[in-house]
N, C-alpha and C positions, 0 to 999 in steps of 0.2 A: 504494500500500500504506500503510495507516494502522495503526500499532502502538498498543496501549493497555495500561495496567496500573492497578491500584487498591490502596489500603489497604482491606482487607476490613473492612466495618463493619456487615454485615447482622445480626450477633449482638449488637450493642451496646445493645439496648433501644430504647425510643422507639416512636412510632407508625409502623408499616410498612403501614398500610392505604391503599395508593396507588391502588387501583383497577386499571384496565387498563394504565396507563402509569407505570412507575417514574420518578423524577425525574432519573435520571442523564443521559439524553439532553439534557434542558433545561439541566442544569448544565454539560455539556460545551459546548453551543452558547453559553451565557453566557460561559464561560471564553474561547472563541475571540473573541467580540466585544470582550472587555475586555483582550485581550493588548496589552501596552505595554512600553516600555523600563523604566519604573519600576513596581514592584509591591511589595506588602506581604510581609513575612517573618514567621516565627513562627506565630501562630495564624491562618493564612490558607490558603484552599484546602484541599488535601489534608492540610496540617499542623494543621488545627483540632483534631481529636480525637486527635492522635498522642501517643505516649509513647516516650521514649528511655530505656530502663532505668527507673529510679525517677523520672525527671524528665519534666516536660511536654515533649513533642517538638514539632516544627514544620517549617515550610518554610524551607529555607536556600539561599543562593546565594553564589557567589564567582566571580571572573574574574581573568585575568592576561593581560598582553601581554609577549611575549618581546622581547629586544633585536633579534631579526631580524624583528620585525613579526608574529609568529604570535599570533593571538588565540584564547583558550580560555575557556570559561565552564562552570559547573556549576550545576545546580538539583536539589535533593533534598528528599524528604519523609521525615522520620526517625521511624520507629515501630518501634524495634529492641528485641530482648530485652536486648542488651548495653548497658553504661553508656558515656557519652561522657566520663566523669571518672576521672582517675587515683585509685585507692583511697587514702584517708587524706589527700586534698588537695581543693582546689577548682579544680584545674587540668584543663583539657580535654586529652585525649590528643593533640589536634591542635595544642597550643600552639606547637610549633616552626614551624608553617607560617603563623601568624597575621600579618596585615598591618594596620598602622594601628589597632591596638586594636579590630578588628572584632568580637571576642567577649570583650571585657573587659580585654584587655591584661595578664593575670595570668601571671607567669613564676615559676619556682622561686626560693625564697629558702632557700638551703642545699640539702643533698642530698635527692633524692627518696626516699620510702620504698622498701625493697627489694621487688622484684616476687616474688610467690608464684604457685603453681599453683592457689590457691583461686579459686573464682568470686567476683566482687565482690559486696559486700553491697548495692550500689545498682543491680544489674541488675533487670529487671522481675520483680516478685514474681508467683507463681502463673502463670507464662508458659505458654501453651498453643499448640498448633499451630493455624494459621489465624487467629491474632490479632496477628501481628507481620510487618513487612516494612519494608525501607528501599528506596525506589524513586528512581532518579536518572537524569538525562540530562546528558551532556556534549556540548559543541558547539565546533566550530572554524570559522574562516573559510577555512581552506586546503581547496582542492578535493581530496578524497580518494576513491579508489574504495572499493567496499564492503568488500573484503578488508582494506584498510588501516584502515577504521573499526572492523572487528572487532578488530583488534589494539589500537587505541586503547581500545576498551571493556574488553578484557582487562587492559590496564595501568591504566586509570582505576579499575577495581574495587578496586585496592589502597588507594584512598582510604578505603574503608569500614574496612579493617583499621588504618589510621592514626588513626582517629577513634573507634572503638567496640571494646569488649572485653566478653565474647566476641563474635565476629562470624561470619556465615554459619552460624549454628547450625541444627539440625534444626527449630527452631521459628520460624525466619525465612524469608521468601520474597524475599530480596534480588534486585533486578533493576536493570540499568543499560543505557541506550540511548546510542549515540554517533551524532551527526549532523554534517553539514557544511553551512554556508550556501553554500559554493563561491564566495564573493565574492572570495577571493584566488586567482586563477588563475596568478599569477606564481611562487608558491613551489612547487618540485618536490615531488612525493609520493614521495620516495625514502625508504629505510629510516631514515636519520638524522632526517629531518623527522618521520616518523611516531613515532619514538622520543621526540623532543622534545615532540610534542603529547601523547602518552600520559603522559609524566612530569608535564607541566604539569597535565593533567587530573586525575591522581591527587591532586596537591597541592590543586588547586581543590576537589575533592570533599571532602577531609578538612576544609578550611576551611568549606565549605558545611554540612557536618554540624554542626560546632560552632556555627556562626552560627545555624542553624535552632533549636538548643536554646537558645542564649543569647537570641535574640529572642522566644522563646515566653513567654507570660504564664500565670499560674495560672488554672485554670478549676475551681472547686469543689475536689474532692479531688486534682486533678491539679496538683501543686505544681511551680512553675518552678524552674529552676536558680538564678536570681537570688534568689527568695524564700527558697529553702532555705539558701543560703549566707550571705545577708544576715542571717538570724536567727542562724545559727551565729556569725558575726563579732560581732554585737551581744552575744551571750551570753558571748563571751570578754573583753569590755571590762570 
C-alpha cells in the first residue's frame, strides 16, 4: 500500500500544456532516486511554492533521540492559512521547542504581548479553499503495529497547533502520516512507549514547521521570514 498527498498547485498559473503525461509521475520517481540522509530544506521539493500565512513557506525537518534510545523524526511541507509567528513579535510559536538555534534562536525579551481572539494580521491574505495545506510525516525506529501508529499520528498532529495559528481551518487540508522503520525490535510497543513516541513526534513536528519557514528564501512577491524581519530590525536602528 502506497499513500500519497500533495500541495495542490494546479491553479497557480504557468504552462499546464503537458500533453498526455503530466509531470508528477516523473517527479515522484526522481524524488525516490534522490532520497538520502541529507536533503535541502526551505525552498525544496514540495516546499518550493509554499506559503505559511504571510511568509514564504517551505520544507522543514527535525528529529530527536530519547534517553531510552527511541528515535523520532518529522518532515513537513508548510503551506498553511495560519501564521507561524506570534503576533507583535518575530518569535515563532514553536520557540519553546527549538534546539541549537535551528530556527534563529530568538527567545522572548520581556513579557509577550497578550493573546487576543482576533485573527493574526500575518495569516494568509485572500485565503481560499483548495489553496492551503500542511502535509507531514513522522517516523520512529520502534516496531509498532498499525493501531499504535494511528495513535502516534493523532498525538503528533498537535505539533501543527504548537506551531501555527489558526490551525486546521476550513481552508486547510492538513494531513499527517506516521510510519515505523521497525529497526528497533527490542523496545516494547506498550502504551507508555507509544505515548513517549507520540509526544516526541508532536515536538519534532512543531520544530519542523518553524524550521521549514525559517529556511525558506524569498521568491518574487513571496517574502521570507528572515527578509521580512531583517528589514523591520534595520528600520528600528
